[in-house]
C-alpha positions in Angstrom: -0.1 0.3 0.3 2.5 2.2 1.3 4.2 3.0 -3.2 1.6 4.3 -4.0 0.9 8.4 -2.5 -0.2 8.8 0.6 -3.9 10.2 -0.9 -4.5 6.9 -3.4 -5.0 5.2 -0.3 -6.6 7.1 1.9 -10.1 6.7 0.5 -10.1 3.2 0.3 -8.6 3.0 4.1 -11.5 4.7 5.1 -13.6 2.4 2.9 -12.6 -0.5 4.9 -12.9 1.7 8.1 -16.5 3.1 7.8 -18.6 0.9 5.1 -18.2 -2.9 6.3 -22.3 -4.3 6.1 -23.0 -4.1 9.8 -20.5 -2.4 11.4 -22.3 1.1 11.2 -25.5 2.7 10.9 -26.4 4.5 7.7 -25.9 7.4 9.6 -22.0 6.9 9.5 -22.0 5.8 5.7 -23.2 9.2 4.6 -20.4 10.7 7.0 -17.8 8.7 4.7 -19.2 8.9 1.3 -19.7 12.8 2.1 -16.0 13.2 3.2 -14.9 11.7 -0.2 -16.6 14.0 -2.0 -15.8 16.5 -0.3 -12.0 15.6 -0.8 -12.7 15.3 -4.3 -14.2 18.6 -4.9 -11.6 20.4 -2.5 -8.7 19.6 -4.5 -9.6 20.1 -7.7 -9.1 23.7 -6.4 -6.9 23.7 -3.9 -4.7 20.4 -4.2 -4.4 17.2 -2.8 -2.6 17.9 0.7 -4.2 21.2 1.1 -7.5 19.3 0.5 -7.3 16.6 2.8 -7.1 19.3 6.0 -9.7 21.4 4.8 -11.7 18.5 5.0 -10.8 16.5 8.0 -11.7 20.3 9.4 -14.7 20.3 8.2 -15.5 16.0 9.0 -14.0 16.7 12.5 -16.9 19.9 12.9 -19.9 17.6 11.4 -19.3 14.3 13.8 -18.8 17.0 16.8 -22.3 18.6 15.5 -23.5 15.3 15.2 -22.4 14.8 19.1 -25.1 17.0 20.4 -27.3 15.0 20.1 -25.7 11.6 22.1 -27.9 10.2 23.8 -25.2 10.6 26.9 -25.6 14.3 28.5 -21.9 14.3 29.1 -20.8 13.5 26.2 -23.2 16.0 23.9 -21.6 19.1 27.0 -18.4 18.1 25.6 -19.3 18.2 21.7 -20.1 21.9 22.9 -17.5 22.6 24.0 -15.2 20.9 21.3 -17.4 23.0 18.3 -16.9 26.1 21.2 -13.5 25.9 20.7 -13.6 26.4 17.0 -15.0 30.1 16.9 -17.0 29.4 14.0 -20.4 31.3 13.4 -22.2 28.5 12.9 -21.1 26.5 16.3 -23.5 29.0 18.2 -26.3 28.3 16.6 -25.7 24.7 16.9 -25.5 24.8 20.6 -27.8 27.2 21.1 -30.6 24.5 18.7 -29.9 22.1 21.0 -29.5 24.4 24.3 -33.2 24.8 23.8 -34.3 20.9 23.1 -32.2 19.5 25.8 -34.1 18.4 28.9 -31.5 17.4 30.7 -30.5 20.6 33.3 -26.9 19.8 34.2 -26.4 19.7 29.9 -28.4 23.1 29.8 -26.0 24.8 32.2 -22.8 23.1 30.0 -24.4 24.6 27.2 -24.2 28.2 28.3 -21.2 28.1 29.3 -19.9 26.7 26.1 -22.2 29.9 24.7 -19.6 31.7 26.2 -17.0 30.1 25.0 -17.8 30.5 21.1 -20.0 34.0 21.3 -20.5 35.8 25.0 -21.8 38.6 23.8 -23.8 37.4 20.4 -25.5 35.1 22.7 -27.6 37.1 25.2 -30.9 36.2 24.2 -30.0 32.7 24.8 -29.0 33.5 28.4 -31.8 35.7 28.7 -34.4 32.8 28.2 -32.9 30.4 30.3 -33.7 32.8 33.3 -37.1 31.1 33.1 -35.9 27.4 33.3 -37.5 25.7 36.2 -33.4 24.1 37.0 -32.0 26.5 39.3 -29.0 25.6 38.2 -29.5 26.6 34.7 -30.6 30.4 36.1 -27.4 30.9 38.3 -25.5 30.0 34.8 -27.1 32.1 33.1 -26.9 34.9 35.6 -23.8 34.2 35.7 -23.3 34.9 31.9 -25.1 37.5 31.9 -23.4 39.2 34.5 -20.1 38.3 32.6 -20.9 39.6 29.0 -23.1 42.5 30.1 -24.0 46.2 29.0 -24.8 48.9 31.4 -28.6 48.0 29.7 -28.4 44.2 30.8 -28.0 45.2 34.9 -32.2 45.8 34.0 -32.0 41.9 34.0 -30.5 41.1 37.2 -32.5 43.2 39.5 -35.4 40.9 38.2 -33.8 38.2 39.4 -32.6 39.8 42.4 -35.7 40.4 43.8 -37.6 38.2 42.1 -36.2 34.9 41.9 -37.5 32.0 43.8 -33.8 30.7 45.1 -31.1 32.2 47.1 -28.6 31.2 45.2 -29.5 32.5 41.8 -30.2 35.0 43.7 -26.9 35.6 44.9 -25.1 35.0 42.1 -27.2 37.8 41.2 -26.3 40.3 43.4 -21.8 39.3 43.0 -22.9 40.2 39.6 -24.3 43.3 39.6 -21.4 44.9 41.2 -19.3 44.9 38.3 -22.0 46.4 35.3 -21.9 50.1 36.1 -25.4 51.2 36.7 -26.4 53.2 39.4 -29.9 52.1 39.6 -28.6 49.0 41.1 -27.4 51.2 44.3 -31.6 51.0 45.2 -32.1 47.7 43.9 -29.1 46.0 45.8 -30.0 48.4 49.1 -33.5 46.9 48.7 -32.4 43.1 48.6 -29.6 44.0 51.5 -32.7 45.3 53.9 -36.1 43.4 52.7 -34.5 39.4 51.2 -35.9 36.7 53.8 -32.6 35.0 53.3 -29.4 36.2 55.3 -27.3 34.8 52.4 -29.1 37.4 50.2 -28.5 40.2 52.1 -25.0 39.2 53.1 -24.3 39.0 49.0 -26.0 42.1 48.8 -24.5 44.0 51.0 -21.0 42.4 49.7 -22.1 43.7 46.6 -22.3 47.6 47.4 -18.9 47.8 49.1 -17.7 46.6 45.3 -19.5 48.6 43.6 -18.6 51.9 45.7 -15.1 51.2 45.9 -15.5 50.4 41.9 -17.1 53.9 41.6 -14.5 55.5 43.7 -11.6 54.0 41.7 -13.2 55.3 39.1 -13.3 59.0 39.6 -9.8 59.1 40.4 -9.0 57.9 36.7 
């Protein structure tokens, strides 16, 4: 086999690996077919060597996108993070679509984390939608994502979370992130939570957030 050029035996190698009857499902057969056809067309334009790397990159993306539908929740999250690492705008669409369909709460939280890696600011709509999630873990992850990428106007969303969310942990996360967003209206909201929240931990989080907010304001004035 090795007396022929590398690319001459590559299709045969993949054919033997992917296409034996009964070894894989139709999806894998189709993926192999796409691999070979794409390589053939791209090689006509770019040449054999570059074609291999281009197609392998495309093929890897296809496999990771398919991984978003894996039966195992951890595998779906892993696929989302792998896609996010590619920094491809299409990855945001794929992960957002998976997030909307996802039934596992921990996986939904993982999808939100992956969205931050691929395109944090432009995924704000997905984060805000997740604030209505039934699971507090998901809501807390969404609050963190909003806080990390928020502009001044986005603070109002976290105001609502701090004053209205039913989970104390989620409210604490909201208080923390409000301290880093330069919106003067946050002071009154934090003071209200500091005085009225039923949970002592949230009240303390609001107190600490007010201190950080005040410190950042003083630092900004010195500049």
